[in-house]
C-alpha positions in Angstrom: 202.6 -117.8 215.8 204.4 -120.7 217.2 202.0 -122.9 219.5 203.0 -126.6 219.9 202.3 -129.2 217.3 199.3 -130.6 219.5 197.4 -127.5 219.3 194.6 -127.1 216.7 192.8 -123.8 216.0 189.0 -124.0 216.9 186.2 -123.3 214.5 183.7 -122.7 217.2 181.7 -119.5 216.5 180.0 -119.4 220.0 183.6 -119.8 221.7 184.9 -117.0 219.4 181.7 -114.9 220.4 182.8 -115.1 224.0 186.3 -114.1 223.2 185.1 -111.2 221.2 182.8 -110.0 223.9 185.7 -109.9 226.3 188.0 -108.1 224.1 189.2 -104.6 224.7 191.7 -103.7 221.8 190.6 -105.4 218.6 192.9 -105.1 215.4 192.0 -106.6 211.8 194.9 -107.1 209.5 193.5 -107.6 205.9 195.1 -108.7 202.7 193.8 -109.2 199.0 191.4 -112.0 200.1 189.1 -109.2 201.4 188.6 -107.7 198.1 188.4 -111.1 196.3 184.7 -111.0 196.1 184.8 -107.6 194.7 186.8 -108.9 191.5 190.0 -107.4 192.4 192.9 -109.6 191.3 195.4 -110.7 193.9 198.7 -110.8 191.7 200.1 -113.2 194.3 200.9 -116.9 194.1 200.2 -119.0 190.8 197.9 -116.7 189.1 200.2 -113.5 189.9 201.0 -112.6 186.4 200.2 -109.5 184.3 200.6 -109.9 180.6 203.8 -112.0 180.7 205.4 -110.5 183.8 205.6 -111.5 187.6 203.2 -108.7 188.8 205.6 -108.5 191.9 208.7 -107.8 190.0 206.8 -104.7 188.3 205.8 -103.2 191.8 209.3 -101.8 192.6 211.2 -98.5 192.5 213.8 -100.3 190.4 211.0 -101.4 187.7 209.5 -97.9 187.6 213.0 -96.4 187.1 213.7 -98.7 184.1 210.3 -98.8 182.4 207.9 -96.4 183.7 205.6 -96.9 180.6 205.1 -100.6 181.7 204.6 -99.9 185.3 202.0 -97.1 184.7 200.2 -99.5 182.3 200.2 -102.0 185.1 198.7 -99.5 187.5 196.2 -98.0 185.1 194.8 -101.6 184.7 194.7 -101.9 188.5 192.9 -98.7 188.7 190.2 -99.4 186.2 189.5 -102.7 187.9 189.1 -100.9 191.3 187.0 -98.2 189.7 184.5 -100.9 188.3 184.5 -102.7 191.8 182.3 -102.3 194.8 182.8 -103.0 198.4 181.7 -106.5 199.3 179.9 -107.9 202.6 183.3 -108.3 204.3 184.2 -104.8 203.8 180.7 -103.9 205.1 181.2 -106.2 208.2 184.6 -104.6 209.1 183.1 -101.1 208.6 180.3 -101.9 211.1 183.0 -103.3 213.5 184.9 -99.7 213.2 181.7 -98.0 214.4 181.3 -97.8 218.2 177.6 -98.2 218.5 177.7 -101.1 216.3 180.6 -102.8 217.6 179.6 -102.4 221.3 176.7 -104.7 220.5 179.2 -107.5 220.2 182.2 -106.3 222.3 181.3 -103.7 224.9 183.9 -101.3 225.7 186.2 -102.1 222.9 188.5 -100.2 220.4 189.1 -101.2 216.7 191.4 -100.4 213.8 191.5 -102.1 210.5 195.0 -102.4 209.0 194.8 -103.2 205.5 197.5 -104.1 202.9 195.2 -103.4 200.1 195.4 -100.3 198.1 192.3 -100.4 196.1 190.3 -97.9 198.2 187.3 -100.3 198.8 187.5 -100.3 202.6 187.7 -96.6 202.8 184.9 -96.3 200.2 182.8 -98.8 202.4 183.4 -96.8 205.6 182.6 -93.4 203.9 179.3 -94.8 202.4 178.2 -96.6 205.5 178.9 -93.8 207.7 177.1 -91.3 205.7 174.0 -93.7 206.0 174.0 -93.9 209.6 174.5 -90.1 210.0 171.6 -89.6 207.6 169.5 -91.7 210.0 170.4 -89.7 213.0 173.0 -92.1 214.7 176.3 -90.6 216.1 179.0 -92.4 214.9 181.5 -89.5 214.4 185.0 -90.3 215.8 185.6 -89.0 219.5 188.4 -86.5 220.0 191.7 -88.6 220.2 189.9 -91.7 218.8 192.4 -94.2 217.4 192.2 -94.5 213.7 189.4 -96.6 212.3 191.4 -97.5 209.0 195.2 -97.6 208.2 196.1 -98.2 204.6 199.7 -99.5 205.1 200.7 -100.0 201.6 199.3 -96.6 200.4 196.5 -95.7 197.9 196.2 -96.8 194.3 194.1 -93.5 193.5 197.0 -91.4 194.9 199.5 -89.6 192.6 202.6 -88.7 194.0 205.4 -86.5 192.2 208.8 -87.9 191.8 210.6 -84.9 192.1 212.8 -84.5 195.1 211.8 -80.7 195.2 208.1 -81.2 195.1 206.9 -84.7 196.5 203.2 -83.4 195.9 200.5 -86.1 196.5 196.8 -85.8 195.7 194.0 -88.1 194.9 193.1 -88.7 191.4 190.1 -90.9 190.5 190.1 -90.0 186.8 189.8 -92.5 184.2 192.1 -92.9 182.5 194.6 -91.2 184.7 196.4 -90.2 181.5 194.9 -90.2 178.0 197.9 -92.3 176.5 196.8 -95.1 179.0 193.4 -95.5 177.5 192.7 -98.9 176.4 196.1 -100.5 177.4 194.2 -102.4 180.0 192.6 -104.6 177.2 195.7 -105.3 175.0 196.8 -108.5 176.9 193.5 -109.9 175.9 193.7 -109.0 172.5 197.3 -110.7 172.3 198.7 -107.0 171.1 202.2 -105.8 171.8 202.5 -103.6 175.0 202.8 -99.9 173.8 205.9 -97.9 174.8 204.3 -94.7 176.1 206.7 -91.7 176.0 207.4 -90.4 179.5 205.8 -87.1 178.8 202.5 -88.7 178.2 202.5 -90.6 181.5 200.7 -89.0 184.4 202.3 -86.0 185.8 202.3 -83.9 188.8 199.4 -81.3 188.9 201.8 -79.0 191.0 205.0 -79.1 189.2 204.7 -81.1 185.9 207.0 -83.6 186.8 206.5 -87.3 186.3 204.0 -89.0 188.8 204.0 -92.4 190.3 201.3 -94.3 191.9 200.8 -93.6 195.6 201.3 -97.2 196.7 204.3 -98.6 198.8 206.3 -100.8 196.6 208.4 -103.9 197.4 211.9 -102.3 198.7 210.0 -99.5 200.2 208.8 -98.9 204.0 205.1 -99.3 204.8 203.2 -96.4 206.1 201.7 -95.7 209.7 204.3 -98.2 211.3 204.5 -96.2 214.5 200.9 -96.1 215.1 200.4 -99.8 214.0 203.1 -100.9 216.4 201.3 -99.2 219.1 198.0 -100.8 218.3 199.5 -104.3 218.1 201.2 -103.9 221.3 197.8 -103.0 223.1 195.7 -105.5 221.1 194.2 -108.3 222.9 192.3 -109.7 219.8 193.9 -109.9 216.2 191.6 -110.9 213.1 193.7 -111.9 210.3 191.5 -111.7 207.0 192.3 -112.8 203.5 196.1 -112.8 203.9 198.7 -115.5 203.4 200.8 -113.9 206.2 203.9 -113.9 204.1 204.4 -110.3 203.6 206.3 -108.4 206.5 205.9 -106.7 208.8 202.2 -107.3 208.5 202.6 -111.2 208.9 204.3 -110.7 212.4 201.6 -108.9 213.8 199.4 -111.8 215.0 202.4 -113.6 216.2 203.2 -110.4 218.4 199.7 -110.1 219.8 199.8 -113.8 220.9 203.1 -113.2 222.5 201.6 -110.8 225.0 198.6 -113.1 225.8 196.2 -112.0 222.8 194.1 -114.2 220.8 194.2 -114.5 217.0 191.4 -115.6 214.6 192.0 -116.2 210.9 189.4 -115.8 208.1 190.9 -117.2 204.9 189.5 -119.1 202.0 192.1 -121.8 202.4 194.8 -123.0 204.7 197.8 -120.7 204.9 201.3 -120.6 206.3 201.1 -120.3 210.1 197.4 -120.5 210.7 197.9 -123.8 212.5 199.0 -121.5 215.5 196.0 -119.3 215.5 193.2 -119.6 218.3 190.5 -119.6 215.8 190.3 -120.5 212.2 187.4 -120.1 209.8 187.9 -121.2 206.3 185.7 -120.0 203.4 184.9 -117.0 201.7 185.5 -114.0 204.1 182.4 -112.2 203.2 180.5 -115.2 204.6 182.5 -116.2 207.3 182.9 -112.6 208.8 178.9 -112.2 208.5 178.5 -114.9 210.7 181.3 -114.1 213.2 179.8 -110.5 213.7 176.0 -110.9 213.6 175.2 -107.2 213.9 171.5 -106.0 214.5 171.1 -103.1 212.1 168.0 -101.1 211.3 169.0 -98.6 208.5 171.3 -100.5 206.3 
C-alpha cells in the first residue's frame, strides 16, 4: 500500500459500513492476531522464542532434516496449545461473514473468502460448528455449486501429518494427543528448566500408510504456500480487502492488500497496534480484533 504522505486512514465505522454495503467481492487476509484471544502463541517478534530457539528458525525443512526430534517437539507443543484452545469472537464474525444469508444483511450480492496464514485450525472449527448450528435451525447455508471457497488455509494445517517419503507423500488429519507417545510431556520441559530430550527418529510420528517419518502438514519458510492460483484470482477480483491480525511482513500475503488497492479496491486493517504499511489503508481499526470486528460487522442473529 503506497498512498501519499498526507493520507490518513479513517476509523469511522459508519463510513466503513457504507463501503461494505457496496462491496461485491470481499476477501480477508488473517494472521496470528486472529487467534491471540484464543491463547495461541504468535512466535513472531520480540516474544517469538520457544525454549532458547528463535521459533522461525525451527520452521524450515533444513531444521527438520537436521533435528526432527526438536522440530517435532515444537509442533507437538503447538498442537497441544491448539487442542486446548477454542475459536474466539473474531473467528465467529469471520465465519458469519462467510455465510451468504448473514453476509447479505450487510453486503448484499457479495462474495467472501477468508485467506488465513494460521495453521491452528480454529477458523475451520468455527466454520464447521457454526454452520452445524444454522443447519440445525433450518437455515440453508450450504455452498452453492461452483461457489468460491469460504476458507483457504494458505500455510497448511497443524493437525495434518504428511509422509516424508518421496514414494508415498500420504497426508491425513490427526488430532491425537500426543501425536506420538515419545512426545508426551515434552511441552512442559521448558517451564521446568529440564534438558531437551533427543527422541529417536523411530519414535517420532510415522506415516500411517507406509511407516516412514511424518512431518507436520504446514508450509515452512523456504516452501511455497498453498492455493496460490485460487488466491491470486480472488485478490484480482476483490474490491474490499480486510487485513486482520497480521503485521503484513510475510509474503505473498503482505502484497494482497496493495494489489487490491492498485485496481481501485478498498483496504480495512484490524490490528491490535500499528503495523508496517497500515498508514496507506483506507480504514484502520485498532484494538483486539475480536472486539473491533464485532463492531464493524453487526449481524442480527437469532439462533447463536
